[in-house]
C-alpha positions as CSV (number, residue, x, y, z in Angstrom):
1,M,1.8,-11.9,18.3
2,S,2.5,-14.4,15.7
3,K,1.2,-17.7,15.1
4,R,2.6,-20.7,13.7
5,L,1.1,-23.0,10.5
6,Q,1.6,-26.1,9.5
7,V,1.4,-27.0,6.2
8,I,1.5,-30.5,4.3
9,L,2.9,-30.8,0.6
10,N,3.3,-33.3,-2.0
11,D,7.2,-33.4,-2.8
12,Q,6.9,-31.9,-6.6
13,V,4.9,-28.3,-5.3
14,H,8.0,-28.7,-1.7
15,R,10.3,-28.3,-4.7
16,E,9.2,-25.7,-6.5
17,I,8.8,-23.4,-3.5
18,Q,12.4,-23.9,-2.8
19,K,13.2,-22.3,-6.3
20,A,10.9,-19.7,-6.4
21,A,12.3,-19.1,-3.2
22,R,15.5,-19.8,-4.3
23,S,15.4,-17.2,-7.4
24,R,14.3,-14.9,-5.2
25,G,16.5,-14.8,-2.9
26,I,14.6,-15.6,0.3
27,T,13.6,-18.5,2.7
28,V,10.6,-20.8,2.1
29,A,9.1,-19.6,4.8
30,A,9.2,-15.7,4.0
31,W,7.9,-17.1,-0.2
32,V,5.3,-18.5,2.0
33,R,4.3,-15.5,4.3
34,Q,4.7,-13.3,0.7
35,A,2.4,-15.6,-1.0
36,L,-0.6,-15.8,1.9
37,E,-0.7,-12.4,1.9
38,K,-0.6,-11.4,-1.6
39,A,-4.1,-13.8,-1.9
40,R,-5.6,-12.2,0.9
41,Q,-4.9,-8.8,-1.0
42,N,-6.4,-9.9,-3.6
43,Q,-9.4,-11.3,-1.9
44,P,-13.2,-9.1,-2.6
45,T,-13.6,-7.0,0.3
46,G,-17.0,-5.5,1.9
47,D,-20.5,-7.0,1.0
48,V,-21.5,-8.4,-3.3
49,A,-25.3,-6.9,-2.4
50,T,-24.3,-4.0,-1.9
51,K,-22.2,-3.1,-4.7
52,L,-24.2,-5.1,-6.8
53,A,-27.1,-2.5,-5.5
54,A,-24.1,0.9,-6.7
55,I,-23.5,-0.5,-10.2
56,R,-27.4,-1.0,-10.5
57,A,-26.9,2.8,-9.5
58,A,-25.0,3.8,-11.1
59,A,-26.2,2.3,-14.4
60,R,-30.2,4.8,-14.1
61,L,-28.3,7.2,-14.4
62,D,-28.9,9.5,-17.6
63,G,-25.6,10.7,-17.9
64,P,-24.2,13.1,-21.1
65,T,-23.3,10.9,-24.1
66,A,-22.0,11.3,-28.0
67,D,-20.5,9.4,-30.4
68,I,-17.2,7.6,-29.1
69,D,-14.6,9.7,-31.6
70,Q,-16.4,12.8,-31.2
71,M,-16.0,12.4,-27.5
72,L,-12.5,11.9,-28.7
73,A,-11.4,14.9,-31.1
74,E,-13.1,17.0,-27.7
75,I,-10.7,16.0,-25.4
76,E,-7.5,16.2,-27.8
77,Q,-8.7,19.9,-28.8
78,G,-9.2,20.1,-25.1
79,Y,-5.2,19.3,-24.8
80,E,-4.0,21.2,-27.6
81,G,-5.6,24.3,-26.0
82,G,-8.5,24.7,-28.1
83,P,-11.7,26.1,-27.4
84,N,-14.2,24.3,-25.8
85,P,-17.2,23.0,-26.0
């Protein structure tokens, strides 16, 4: 089911939105719907505490590390078909 939304804009903002919509060949309503959808998609999802816990857990892992130049050289060597360490 669709719902109607009324938004009050000042004249300058309305003109800018009209110009933006016209440049894309769409109506102001379509432009606003697209802008709202894009803003909604950019909203973070999930619980912040859960995300922080995952980051902290990953930071505690003890993974293999080496000098960055050495790692890049080994990667390139692998791409070139050379022996893998």
